[in-house]
LUMSESE-524195 format. One record per residue (C-alpha): residue number from 1; residue in one letter; x, y, z. Coordinates in pm, 1 decimal. Example, Ala and Ser with C-alpha at 12.3 -4.5 7.8 and 13.67 -1.06 7.14 Angstrom:
2
REC   num   residuo         px         py         pz
REC     1         a     1230.0     -450.0      780.0
REC     2         s     1367.0     -106.0      714.0
***
This chain:
576
REC   num   residuo         px         py         pz
REC     1         m     8997.7    26164.4     6101.0
REC     2         v     8686.9    26279.9     6283.7
REC     3         s     8459.0    26012.8     6428.1
REC     4         n     8125.4    25979.8     6250.6
REC     5         n     7941.5    25925.2     6581.0
REC     6         y     7775.2    26263.7     6537.8
REC     7         m     7595.2    26114.1     6235.5
REC     8         k     7505.8    25789.9     6408.2
REC     9         k     7151.1    25682.2     6330.4
REC    10         g     6941.0    25604.5     6635.3
REC    11         r     6694.6    25325.5     6711.1
REC    12         k     6399.2    25540.0     6602.3
REC    13         f     6544.0    25580.5     6253.3
REC    14         y     6592.7    25206.0     6206.0
REC    15         t     6246.2    25141.3     6347.5
REC    16         a     6102.3    25380.0     6087.4
REC    17         m     6294.0    25201.5     5807.7
REC    18         a     6163.6    24860.5     5922.2
REC    19         l     5807.4    24994.2     5930.3
REC    20         n     5847.6    25143.2     5581.8
REC    21         l     5961.4    24802.3     5461.1
REC    22         l     5658.5    24637.4     5621.9
REC    23         e     5424.1    24897.7     5474.5
REC    24         g     5563.8    24825.7     5127.1
REC    25         i     5489.5    24453.9     5172.2
REC    26         l     5136.9    24528.8     5293.5
REC    27         s     5078.6    24760.6     4995.4
REC    28         g     5171.8    24473.8     4764.8
REC    29         s     4935.8    24244.1     4955.2
REC    30         s     4648.3    24490.3     4905.7
REC    31         i     4705.7    24490.2     4529.4
REC    32         g     4715.7    24111.0     4529.3
REC    33         i     4378.3    24090.0     4706.2
REC    34         i     4223.9    24335.3     4456.9
REC    35         f     4333.9    24119.0     4166.9
REC    36         i     4201.9    23806.2     4338.1
REC    37         a     3862.4    23979.5     4349.0
REC    38         i     3892.0    24070.0     3978.6
REC    39         q     3989.9    23713.2     3891.4
REC    40         s     3693.0    23578.9     4089.2
REC    41         l     3463.8    23814.9     3901.6
REC    42         f     3588.0    23697.1     3560.7
REC    43         e     3560.9    23331.8     3666.2
REC    44         n     3204.3    23382.3     3795.3
REC    45         n     3283.8    23256.0     4145.4
REC    46         l     3261.4    23589.7     4327.4
REC    47         d     2976.8    23553.6     4574.9
REC    48         l     2877.2    23790.0     4855.8
REC    49         d     3055.3    23584.1     5120.0
REC    50         r     3385.0    23592.0     4931.7
REC    51         l     3346.6    23961.0     4847.7
REC    52         v     3292.6    24042.2     5218.4
REC    53         r     3599.7    23839.6     5319.2
REC    54         l     3816.8    24011.9     5060.7
REC    55         s     3680.2    24355.1     5158.2
REC    56         i     3745.6    24287.6     5527.0
REC    57         s     4099.5    24172.4     5440.6
REC    58         i     4172.6    24491.2     5246.6
REC    59         g     4015.7    24701.3     5524.3
REC    60         c     4226.2    24530.8     5792.2
REC    61         i     4543.0    24571.5     5585.4
REC    62         y     4456.6    24937.3     5530.0
REC    63         l     4404.2    24995.8     5904.0
REC    64         v     4730.7    24821.6     5985.8
REC    65         r     4906.5    25032.6     5720.1
REC    66         i     4761.2    25351.0     5871.8
REC    67         v     4894.5    25253.8     6215.4
REC    68         i     5232.4    25150.4     6074.0
REC    69         y     5258.3    25465.1     5859.9
REC    70         s     5163.9    25697.4     6148.2
REC    71         f     5404.2    25536.0     6391.9
REC    72         g     5680.9    25502.1     6132.3
REC    73         y     5635.3    25860.0     6011.6
REC    74         t     5656.7    25988.4     6369.3
REC    75         q     5957.4    25771.0     6453.3
REC    76         g     6132.9    25878.5     6133.9
REC    77         h     6080.5    26248.6     6198.6
REC    78         v     6171.3    26228.2     6567.2
REC    79         g     6474.5    26011.0     6486.7
REC    80         g     6583.1    26247.3     6209.0
REC    81         a     6532.3    26553.2     6431.1
REC    82         d     6734.0    26389.1     6711.8
REC    83         m     7016.7    26318.8     6472.8
REC    84         t     7023.5    26667.0     6319.3
REC    85         k     7013.2    26812.8     6669.6
REC    86         d     7326.6    26612.6     6748.9
REC    87         i     7485.4    26724.9     6419.9
REC    88         r     7415.4    27092.9     6491.2
REC    89         l     7547.1    27066.1     6846.9
REC    90         f     7855.8    26887.5     6717.4
REC    91         l     7915.6    27151.4     6448.3
REC    92         g     7864.6    27427.7     6706.2
REC    93         q     8135.5    27273.8     6924.1
REC    94         k     8349.4    27207.9     6616.1
REC    95         m     8348.3    27572.1     6509.7
REC    96         k     8476.8    27668.4     6854.1
REC    97         r     8780.6    27447.5     6789.3
REC    98         i     8852.3    27578.4     6438.3
REC    99         p     9129.2    27842.1     6417.6
REC   100         l     8993.1    28189.0     6349.5
REC   101         s     9219.7    28202.3     6045.3
REC   102         n     8982.0    27953.1     5879.7
REC   103         f     8696.7    28200.7     5915.0
REC   104         s     8900.3    28468.3     5740.0
REC   105         k     8969.3    28228.6     5449.7
REC   106         r     8613.6    28103.3     5421.1
REC   107         k     8305.2    28322.9     5394.8
REC   108         s     8062.5    28318.8     5686.1
REC   109         g     7790.8    28221.8     5437.2
REC   110         d     7961.0    27882.0     5391.9
REC   111         y     7933.7    27801.4     5759.9
REC   112         i     7580.1    27941.2     5792.2
REC   113         n     7468.4    27743.1     5487.2
REC   114         i     7615.9    27417.6     5620.2
REC   115         v     7473.6    27447.3     5971.5
REC   116         t     7127.0    27549.9     5847.4
REC   117         n     7047.0    27451.7     5487.8
REC   118         d     7274.6    27148.1     5452.7
REC   119         v     7172.2    26999.9     5787.3
REC   120         n     6804.3    27054.9     5696.1
REC   121         n     6863.4    26880.5     5362.0
REC   122         y     7030.9    26587.9     5532.3
REC   123         e     6737.3    26558.8     5770.3
REC   124         t     6510.0    26533.4     5464.9
REC   125         i     6708.4    26226.8     5355.2
REC   126         l     6642.4    26063.1     5689.2
REC   127         t     6278.7    26157.4     5737.5
REC   128         h     6142.2    26128.5     5382.6
REC   129         k     6359.7    26005.9     5097.6
REC   130         a     6528.0    25701.4     5253.8
REC   131         g     6199.8    25553.3     5381.4
REC   132         d     6009.1    25627.1     5059.5
REC   133         i     6281.0    25472.1     4842.0
REC   134         l     6285.6    25156.7     5056.6
REC   135         k     5906.2    25122.7     5063.4
REC   136         n     5859.6    25181.5     4690.0
REC   137         s     6149.8    24952.8     4597.9
REC   138         i     5988.1    24665.9     4791.1
REC   139         l     5654.6    24736.7     4625.0
REC   140         i     5817.4    24735.5     4278.7
REC   141         a     5987.3    24402.2     4353.3
REC   142         l     5656.5    24245.2     4464.8
REC   143         m     5480.0    24371.5     4151.2
REC   144         i     5744.9    24222.6     3922.9
REC   145         v     5722.6    23887.1     4105.3
REC   146         y     5342.9    23896.2     4067.0
REC   147         l     5377.9    23971.0     3694.1
REC   148         m     5619.9    23681.7     3649.4
REC   149         m     5370.3    23450.4     3816.9
REC   150         n     5107.9    23547.5     3556.9
REC   151         n     5334.7    23587.0     3250.2
REC   152         f     5705.6    23524.9     3280.6
REC   153         l     5801.9    23717.0     2965.1
REC   154         i     5614.4    24033.2     3065.6
REC   155         g     5763.2    24005.8     3414.0
REC   156         i     6115.0    23985.8     3267.2
REC   157         i     6051.9    24288.8     3041.7
REC   158         c     5930.6    24490.9     3343.1
REC   159         l     6233.5    24374.4     3541.5
REC   160         v     6471.0    24491.5     3264.9
REC   161         v     6299.1    24833.3     3254.8
REC   162         a     6315.9    24856.5     3635.9
REC   163         l     6688.2    24768.5     3632.1
REC   164         s     6750.5    25028.8     3361.1
REC   165         i     6718.7    25282.3     3641.1
REC   166         i     7080.1    25194.8     3731.0
REC   167         p     7248.9    25333.9     3413.2
REC   168         v     6992.7    25616.2     3399.8
REC   169         m     7079.6    25712.3     3759.0
REC   170         h     7448.5    25702.6     3663.9
REC   171         f     7391.6    25990.5     3420.6
REC   172         s     7157.8    26167.2     3661.9
REC   173         i     7411.2    26143.9     3943.0
REC   174         k     7684.0    26294.7     3722.8
REC   175         v     7455.1    26591.0     3648.8
REC   176         v     7355.2    26630.1     4015.0
REC   177         s     7714.6    26602.0     4137.1
REC   178         k     7823.6    26881.4     3902.8
REC   179         y     7533.5    27123.8     3925.3
REC   180         g     7416.6    27034.2     4276.9
REC   181         k     7757.0    27123.9     4419.2
REC   182         l     7761.3    27447.3     4218.8
REC   183         k     7410.8    27522.1     4346.0
REC   184         n     7528.5    27486.4     4708.0
REC   185         e     7827.2    27714.5     4643.3
REC   186         i     7603.5    27983.0     4491.0
REC   187         l     7360.8    27951.6     4784.1
REC   188         a     7646.8    27996.2     5033.8
REC   189         e     7762.5    28302.9     4840.2
REC   190         n     7409.2    28442.0     4850.2
REC   191         v     7383.3    28391.4     5227.0
REC   192         s     7707.9    28588.5     5270.7
REC   193         d     7578.6    28867.6     5045.2
REC   194         v     7247.1    28890.7     5231.4
REC   195         v     7419.5    28892.0     5573.8
REC   196         e     7659.0    29164.0     5452.4
REC   197         y     7372.1    29368.2     5310.3
REC   198         i     7161.8    29354.4     5628.5
REC   199         t     7461.0    29416.4     5858.3
REC   200         g     7588.4    29711.5     5656.0
REC   201         l     7251.6    29863.2     5563.4
REC   202         q     7305.8    30176.3     5773.0
REC   203         t     7643.3    30242.0     5611.1
REC   204         f     7506.3    30175.0     5263.2
REC   205         k     7227.4    30426.0     5320.2
REC   206         a     7466.2    30683.6     5466.1
REC   207         y     7675.9    30674.2     5149.5
REC   208         n     7376.9    30627.9     4919.6
REC   209         m     7507.0    30282.5     4825.6
REC   210         a     7196.0    30082.6     4921.1
REC   211         g     7091.9    30062.7     4556.0
REC   212         v     7435.2    29941.9     4446.5
REC   213         k     7449.3    29674.7     4716.3
REC   214         n     7086.8    29586.6     4658.6
REC   215         q     7177.2    29527.9     4293.3
REC   216         k     7459.3    29294.0     4399.8
REC   217         t     7220.3    29102.5     4626.3
REC   218         r     6961.7    29083.9     4348.0
REC   219         e     7225.5    28947.8     4111.8
REC   220         s     7315.6    28688.9     4374.4
REC   221         l     6949.5    28585.8     4401.7
REC   222         r     6926.8    28574.1     4022.2
REC   223         d     7226.3    28339.6     4018.7
REC   224         i     7030.5    28100.7     4242.7
REC   225         s     6735.7    28117.4     4003.8
REC   226         d     6963.9    28053.0     3706.0
REC   227         i     7141.1    27755.8     3862.0
REC   228         n     6805.1    27605.7     3965.4
REC   229         y     6687.5    27636.4     3603.9
REC   230         t     7013.0    27487.7     3469.5
REC   231         y     6998.2    27207.0     3724.1
REC   232         e     6641.8    27111.0     3626.9
REC   233         a     6712.7    27154.4     3254.1
REC   234         k     7001.3    26905.4     3277.3
REC   235         v     6815.0    26648.4     3488.8
REC   236         i     6476.3    26656.8     3310.3
REC   237         p     6600.4    26499.4     2980.5
REC   238         v     6741.9    26204.7     3176.2
REC   239         g     6410.7    26160.6     3360.0
REC   240         t     6214.5    26196.5     3034.9
REC   241         t     6421.2    25918.8     2874.0
REC   242         f     6347.8    25690.8     3167.9
REC   243         n     5975.8    25772.9     3156.5
REC   244         m     5975.5    25683.2     2785.9
REC   245         l     6106.2    25339.6     2878.9
REC   246         g     5816.7    25311.3     3125.0
REC   247         g     5569.5    25399.9     2848.5
REC   248         l     5730.1    25146.2     2617.9
REC   249         m     5700.6    24884.1     2893.7
REC   250         m     5323.7    24948.9     2921.0
REC   251         s     5275.6    24921.0     2543.9
REC   252         i     5470.0    24595.4     2516.2
REC   253         s     5281.9    24450.9     2814.6
REC   254         i     4943.1    24533.4     2656.3
REC   255         i     5045.6    24381.6     2319.8
REC   256         l     5189.4    24062.3     2468.1
REC   257         a     4903.5    24014.5     2715.6
REC   258         g     4638.3    24083.8     2451.0
REC   259         r     4803.2    23843.6     2205.3
REC   260         a     4816.1    23572.9     2474.4
REC   261         v     4442.5    23616.8     2544.9
REC   262         l     4359.5    23597.3     2174.0
REC   263         d     4566.5    23280.0     2143.2
REC   264         g     4383.0    23129.3     2440.0
REC   265         n     4699.7    23111.0     2650.0
REC   266         l     4587.2    23369.4     2904.4
REC   267         a     4268.3    23418.2     3105.4
REC   268         p     4088.9    23755.1     3071.3
REC   269         s     4133.9    23815.8     3443.2
REC   270         q     4511.5    23785.9     3398.1
REC   271         l     4493.0    24040.6     3116.0
REC   272         v     4373.5    24299.9     3367.8
REC   273         v     4667.3    24218.4     3594.8
REC   274         l     4920.0    24236.7     3310.0
REC   275         v     4783.2    24570.4     3185.8
REC   276         v     4713.1    24755.8     3511.8
REC   277         i     5026.3    24658.6     3707.5
REC   278         p     5275.3    24782.5     3439.9
REC   279         m     5088.9    25116.2     3433.3
REC   280         y     5120.7    25149.8     3811.5
REC   281         l     5478.1    25020.9     3793.7
REC   282         a     5578.0    25288.4     3539.6
REC   283         k     5442.8    25561.7     3767.1
REC   284         l     5615.6    25413.9     4071.6
REC   285         l     5950.5    25388.6     3888.1
REC   286         g     5919.3    25758.9     3800.2
REC   287         v     5868.0    25841.1     4169.1
REC   288         v     6171.8    25632.1     4268.4
REC   289         f     6383.1    25804.6     3999.9
REC   290         i     6289.7    26148.0     4138.4
REC   291         d     6357.9    26035.6     4495.8
REC   292         l     6696.6    25886.7     4403.8
REC   293         t     6792.0    26204.3     4215.9
REC   294         s     6692.5    26412.7     4517.8
REC   295         y     6875.4    26169.4     4743.8
REC   296         k     7199.7    26222.7     4554.3
REC   297         n     7149.8    26599.4     4567.2
REC   298         l     7099.5    26580.7     4941.3
REC   299         v     7406.6    26359.8     4982.1
REC   300         i     7604.0    26665.2     4861.4
REC   301         s     7482.3    26833.5     5180.6
REC   302         k     7619.3    26541.6     5381.1
REC   303         k     7959.6    26591.4     5215.7
REC   304         a     7947.8    26961.4     5308.8
REC   305         i     7874.3    26867.9     5672.3
REC   306         v     8160.8    26617.9     5672.5
REC   307         s     8396.4    26876.8     5517.7
REC   308         l     8325.2    27112.1     5808.8
REC   309         a     8356.6    26827.8     6061.4
REC   310         e     8700.2    26739.8     5920.9
REC   311         e     8842.2    27091.7     5918.3
REC   312         k     9171.7    27129.2     6097.2
REC   313         e     9133.0    27210.1     6467.3
REC   314         i     9351.5    27398.9     6708.9
REC   315         l     9590.2    27137.8     6846.5
REC   316         d     9512.4    27020.7     7200.0
REC   317         s     9741.0    26776.2     7379.1
REC   318         g     9468.2    26713.9     7638.5
REC   319         e     9708.4    26809.7     7916.5
REC   320         d     9602.2    27037.7     8199.8
REC   321         f     9718.6    27397.2     8179.7
REC   322         a     9881.6    27481.5     8514.3
REC   323         p    10109.0    27785.2     8475.7
REC   324         k    10366.6    27859.4     8744.5
REC   325         g    10284.2    28226.9     8769.6
REC   326         y    10153.0    28465.0     8507.1
REC   327         d    10451.2    28604.7     8319.8
REC   328         i    10384.2    28605.6     7944.7
REC   329         d    10684.2    28522.8     7724.5
REC   330         f    10713.2    28550.4     7345.7
REC   331         h    11012.7    28365.6     7196.9
REC   332         g    11086.6    28436.3     6829.3
REC   333         v    10721.1    28437.4     6726.3
REC   334         n    10631.5    28462.8     6357.7
REC   335         f    10276.2    28474.7     6228.2
REC   336         e    10082.7    28519.8     5903.2
REC   337         y     9710.8    28521.6     5827.0
REC   338         e     9769.4    28448.4     5459.1
REC   339         k    10061.5    28247.9     5328.8
REC   340         g    10349.1    28474.7     5229.5
REC   341         e    10207.5    28781.2     5406.1
REC   342         q    10392.9    28788.7     5737.8
REC   343         v    10226.1    28997.4     6010.3
REC   344         l    10464.4    28933.9     6304.4
REC   345         k    10838.1    28890.3     6251.1
REC   346         n    11056.7    28734.6     6520.8
REC   347         i    10870.3    28888.7     6815.1
REC   348         s    11031.0    28832.3     7156.7
REC   349         f    10937.9    29003.3     7484.7
REC   350         k    10829.6    28935.9     7842.7
REC   351         a    10519.3    29083.4     8007.1
REC   352         k    10593.6    29046.6     8376.1
REC   353         e    10338.6    28930.1     8631.5
REC   354         g    10170.3    29216.5     8815.9
REC   355         k    10308.3    29472.8     8567.9
REC   356         l    10153.5    29678.5     8288.2
REC   357         t    10299.4    29621.2     7943.6
REC   358         a    10178.4    29861.0     7673.2
REC   359         i    10190.9    29805.7     7297.8
REC   360         v    10180.9    30098.9     7056.1
REC   361         g    10251.9    30138.5     6687.9
REC   362         d    10112.9    30203.2     6344.8
REC   363         s     9779.1    30065.8     6232.1
REC   364         g     9834.0    29717.4     6090.3
REC   365         s    10168.0    29671.0     6265.8
REC   366         g    10046.4    29357.2     6447.4
REC   367         k     9939.6    29489.8     6789.3
REC   368         s     9601.1    29313.3     6807.7
REC   369         t     9754.5    28999.3     6658.8
REC   370         i     9977.0    28967.3     6966.9
REC   371         l     9670.5    28964.8     7193.0
REC   372         n     9495.8    28714.0     6963.5
REC   373         l     9796.0    28480.7     6989.9
REC   374         i     9801.1    28504.0     7370.6
REC   375         s     9429.5    28420.3     7373.6
REC   376         k     9486.8    28117.0     7146.7
REC   377         f     9252.1    28252.8     6881.5
REC   378         y     9540.3    28177.7     6645.1
REC   379         d     9857.9    27970.5     6664.4
REC   380         p    10195.7    28117.7     6564.1
REC   381         k    10363.3    27993.1     6246.8
REC   382         s    10684.4    27948.1     6443.9
REC   383         g    10829.5    28038.5     6781.5
REC   384         d    10668.4    27982.4     7118.8
REC   385         i    10442.3    28162.4     7367.2
REC   386         s    10437.9    28067.7     7733.1
REC   387         i    10239.9    28175.2     8037.4
REC   388         g    10403.0    28117.2     8373.6
REC   389         k    10685.2    27920.9     8203.4
REC   390         v    10431.9    27675.7     8052.5
REC   391         t    10395.5    27677.4     7674.5
REC   392         i    10042.8    27732.1     7542.1
REC   393         k    10127.0    27532.3     7229.5
REC   394         n     9887.4    27235.8     7193.3
REC   395         k     9682.9    27359.4     7489.5
REC   396         s     9309.2    27403.9     7436.3
REC   397         p     9195.2    27768.3     7403.1
REC   398         e     8932.0    27709.1     7673.7
REC   399         k     9198.7    27614.3     7927.5
REC   400         v     9422.7    27910.4     7839.4
REC   401         l     9131.8    28157.5     7841.3
REC   402         e     9038.3    28051.0     8195.4
REC   403         v     9321.0    28275.1     8320.6
REC   404         i     9254.7    28563.5     8078.8
REC   405         s     9005.1    28850.7     8073.3
REC   406         m     8967.1    29061.9     7760.5
REC   407         v     8828.8    29405.3     7682.0
REC   408         d     8814.4    29468.8     7307.1
REC   409         q     8760.2    29782.7     7107.5
REC   410         d     8469.6    29612.3     6927.8
REC   411         v     8242.3    29490.7     7206.4
REC   412         f     7998.1    29210.3     7132.4
REC   413         l     7685.8    29190.9     7346.5
REC   414         f     7406.9    28933.9     7325.3
REC   415         h     7036.9    29000.1     7272.3
REC   416         e     6985.7    28944.0     7643.3
REC   417         t     6945.6    29131.9     7968.4
REC   418         i     7231.3    29347.4     8097.7
REC   419         k     7258.0    29116.4     8396.8
REC   420         n     7303.4    28805.6     8182.4
REC   421         n     7547.3    28982.7     7950.0
REC   422         i     7772.3    29055.4     8247.2
REC   423         r     7713.1    28709.4     8395.0
REC   424         f     7855.4    28540.8     8082.5
REC   425         a     8199.2    28607.7     8233.4
REC   426         r     8118.8    28386.0     8533.5
REC   427         p     7785.6    28197.0     8510.3
REC   428         e     7776.2    28108.4     8880.5
REC   429         a     7805.1    28474.1     8991.0
REC   430         t     7534.7    28612.6     9220.9
REC   431         d     7329.9    28923.6     9145.0
REC   432         k     7519.0    29103.9     9420.1
REC   433         e     7854.6    29024.0     9257.1
REC   434         i     7724.4    29142.5     8919.6
REC   435         i     7609.3    29474.5     9065.3
REC   436         e     7942.9    29519.6     9243.3
REC   437         a     8129.3    29458.9     8915.5
REC   438         a     7900.2    29707.3     8737.7
REC   439         k     7975.5    29971.9     9000.4
REC   440         k     8349.9    29924.0     8954.5
REC   441         a     8300.2    29941.6     8576.6
REC   442         n     8127.6    30278.6     8618.2
REC   443         c     7803.0    30158.0     8459.3
REC   444         h     7576.1    30098.8     8760.1
REC   445         d     7428.1    30450.3     8744.4
REC   446         f     7314.3    30440.8     8382.3
REC   447         i     7180.8    30085.2     8425.7
REC   448         q     6962.0    30192.7     8717.9
REC   449         k     6811.2    30470.4     8508.3
REC   450         l     6679.8    30217.2     8254.4
REC   451         e     6314.2    30117.5     8293.9
REC   452         k     6394.1    29756.2     8390.3
REC   453         g     6741.9    29817.1     8526.0
REC   454         y     6963.7    29510.3     8508.1
REC   455         d     6677.6    29311.8     8351.1
REC   456         t     6665.7    29538.9     8045.0
REC   457         i     6697.4    29357.5     7711.4
REC   458         i     6960.9    29554.8     7521.2
REC   459         g     6889.2    29437.8     7164.7
REC   460         e     7106.3    29265.8     6907.7
REC   461         n     7471.7    29338.5     6992.0
REC   462         g     7352.7    29592.6     7248.5
REC   463         n     7221.0    29831.0     6982.4
REC   464         q     7005.7    30009.4     7243.0
REC   465         l     7317.6    30130.6     7425.8
REC   466         s     7584.1    30383.4     7332.4
REC   467         g     7938.2    30279.5     7248.9
REC   468         g     8068.8    30390.8     7587.3
REC   469         e     7791.5    30206.5     7771.7
REC   470         r     7864.6    29886.5     7581.0
REC   471         q     8233.6    29923.6     7657.2
REC   472         r     8170.2    29965.1     8030.3
REC   473         i     7954.7    29650.8     8036.1
REC   474         s     8246.0    29470.7     7870.0
REC   475         i     8474.2    29599.8     8147.6
REC   476         a     8221.0    29480.6     8408.0
REC   477         r     8253.4    29133.7     8256.6
REC   478         a     8631.8    29148.1     8292.6
REC   479         i     8602.2    29267.6     8655.0
REC   480         l     8355.1    28987.5     8733.5
REC   481         k     8577.7    28721.1     8577.9
REC   482         d     8867.6    28847.8     8790.5
REC   483         s     9138.9    28671.3     8588.9
REC   484         p     9510.6    28706.3     8668.0
REC   485         i     9581.3    28820.4     8311.0
REC   486         l     9408.7    29117.5     8149.8
REC   487         l     9425.1    29208.2     7779.4
REC   488         l     9302.0    29552.5     7671.1
REC   489         d     9271.1    29623.3     7300.0
REC   490         e     9222.5    29999.5     7243.1
REC   491         a     8931.6    30000.4     7486.3
REC   492         t     8889.8    30379.4     7471.3
REC   493         a     8907.0    30419.4     7093.7
REC   494         s     8611.2    30556.2     6894.1
REC   495         l     8444.8    30713.2     7200.4
REC   496         d     8335.6    31069.4     7265.2
REC   497         i     8513.7    31263.3     7539.5
REC   498         e     8248.1    31204.6     7807.0
REC   499         n     8233.4    30830.7     7745.3
REC   500         e     8611.5    30805.8     7714.4
REC   501         l     8651.0    30957.3     8062.6
REC   502         a     8391.5    30716.8     8205.2
REC   503         v     8562.9    30419.2     8042.5
REC   504         k     8907.2    30532.7     8162.0
REC   505         k     8777.0    30546.5     8519.8
REC   506         a     8637.5    30195.3     8476.0
REC   507         i     8969.4    30070.4     8340.1
REC   508         q     9148.4    30230.7     8633.6
REC   509         n     8934.0    30020.1     8868.9
REC   510         l     9017.8    29716.9     8658.0
REC   511         l     9390.6    29790.4     8685.9
REC   512         s     9376.1    29847.3     9060.8
REC   513         k     9422.6    29474.6     9128.2
REC   514         d     9763.8    29309.1     9090.1
REC   515         r     9739.5    29153.7     8742.1
REC   516         t     9954.1    29087.8     8437.8
REC   517         v     9820.7    29352.5     8199.5
REC   518         i     9892.3    29399.5     7830.5
REC   519         m     9732.1    29712.9     7688.4
REC   520         i     9709.8    29837.4     7332.9
REC   521         a     9646.0    30210.9     7333.4
REC   522         h     9575.7    30464.4     7061.7
REC   523         s     9639.5    30746.2     7307.4
REC   524         l     9995.4    30753.0     7446.1
REC   525         s     9887.7    30958.9     7747.6
REC   526         v     9712.8    30659.7     7907.7
REC   527         i    10022.1    30435.7     7904.8
REC   528         q    10291.6    30672.9     8030.9
REC   529         n    10303.5    30487.8     8364.6
REC   530         a    10345.1    30146.8     8199.7
REC   531         h    10635.0    29935.2     8329.3
REC   532         n    10731.6    29844.0     7973.8
REC   533         i    10626.8    29990.2     7638.2
REC   534         l    10670.1    29797.5     7314.4
REC   535         v    10675.4    30000.0     6991.3
REC   536         l    10575.6    29801.4     6681.7
REC   537         s    10637.1    29884.6     6318.8
REC   538         d    10581.2    29652.9     6021.3
REC   539         g    10544.9    29347.9     6246.1
REC   540         r    10865.2    29406.3     6443.2
REC   541         i    10945.0    29552.1     6785.4
REC   542         v    11153.7    29855.4     6697.0
REC   543         e    11173.4    30006.0     7048.0
REC   544         r    11106.0    29901.9     7405.4
REC   545         g    11142.3    30061.3     7748.2
REC   546         t    10966.4    30297.2     7988.5
REC   547         h    10808.7    30625.3     7878.7
REC   548         e    11109.7    30822.9     7999.1
REC   549         e    11359.1    30591.4     7828.7
REC   550         l    11175.8    30607.2     7497.4
REC   551         i    11149.6    30987.2     7513.0
REC   552         e    11522.9    31004.2     7571.3
REC   553         n    11586.3    30779.4     7266.6
REC   554         k    11397.9    31025.4     7042.9
REC   555         g    11293.6    30743.6     6810.9
REC   556         k    10955.8    30634.2     6674.9
REC   557         y    10779.6    30658.0     7013.2
REC   558         y    10903.7    31015.5     7057.4
REC   559         n    10778.1    31109.8     6708.8
REC   560         m    10436.7    30953.7     6781.2
REC   561         l    10413.7    31148.5     7106.7
REC   562         m    10505.4    31476.6     6937.5
REC   563         s    10236.9    31417.8     6671.3
REC   564         e     9980.4    31354.6     6944.9
REC   565         e    10082.6    31673.9     7125.5
REC   566         k    10033.9    31876.0     6806.1
REC   567         l     9679.9    31743.7     6774.1
REC   568         k     9603.1    31825.1     7138.8
REC   569         h     9723.4    32183.8     7110.9
REC   570         g     9535.6    32252.8     6790.2
REC   571         d     9833.7    32281.0     6556.3
REC   572         m     9622.0    32104.1     6297.1
REC   573         k     9318.0    32315.2     6211.2
REC   574         f     9033.8    32252.3     5971.9
REC   575         c     8907.7    32525.1     5738.3
REC   576         i     8560.6    32544.8     5590.7
***
């Protein structure tokens, strides 16, 4: 179980609750003083001196309430904001510890919705609803006590109506639990649809699909509108029934109080009390009902936060990771993203320290999965992976990744300066070291040509740079990190010839140092000097050896090479 310390309420929150309680008591006192003035008026003993004293009392109470409300409101909001800050930071760290397989099973909209909308909703509980419910509940209790002091029967009737909120809330909570949860699910779905639409807008336009996808997004937004309508339509009848009880309470109070006055058992001044207070009480009970209904709806957000906090994490024994060298060993590794759909089947091999191991094979054969397992992005279903004779099982990904540098086909860059994007690899690096890494990555020249050089903001995911330029910045990161293990995942794929040559030169500089290198390549020409080549097919290693050995075998590798040669020499021609 995950500790609930991340949801721990601070001193400011409890201070705000105490002040809300005090404000409720003072509100009741103000009403009491008003009715004392009314009673004095009816009994003809309200003189100027008494009126001034009562007015000063109400004024002082009002001033104290203003101070209490202002301070309590501020403390509540600051306390709530502090807590939600801690929740967001906790969830941010939590998501780093969740296996990537969870993200493939669950839409990104779920996580976005929890960290943004659900946390905001939970903050509303802390800063508004909880304090208001406490304050109004105290005020209702004081009113009922005051009614009982004037007419016990009317006080009891008002108490029964006030307590009827319990069964009424039972029905309301059932409605909220059902439709509130569905509302959150639809909202999460909508967030995913909107993110997909914005991210893929260029592709949608290119294939004239923007209208189709826009229609899907509009339908998703319509679903939110529909569930909001359904939610309100189901809750309103419950609230209306409760408000009818409040109206009935006012009518009975007026009849009983009026009858008591006519019978001479009640003073006219008390009649005012027994008529006005039930009217105010009915309104206040309606407010509390709405707040409690909202409170239950917002508690659904708390459950969503807790569900994310309790998601299974990558196992971490807490032990230090101290490999004895940098050989990488796979021993009978099996892996699947989805249950029953095996991606890797009994994979065993050794990538020797200081050597280049290449992995080739069909698309979907499991090449990138091998690199993801080494990087601890996923854990194998069975088998073991070790680095330097030390298993990485139950080791934290952060500790394992300290000895690994990666260059992916799909480079992710931050909306930051080029300098800071490179510096992410090693935050303590100097500007001089960053520039040196950029030179080795073959990107120093194009960076200098930019208006602000290394201080140029490159846009979201580096959208102001070409694919080759982004790739070279990624290589500069790997050079700067200078790890003993290097993983290259089709780093030259999807590039034009000019950029591919520039990236290959950068990779050559990266390979110049004695490292354990595992490279996935779409072009067989770049891995012919590899010390060991693994050929994958359908999740299995079907061949292994040097380039010369595999050519001699005339197996799958040989057939792949022959197909590549045909493409190079133009045996496949396109006709228009």
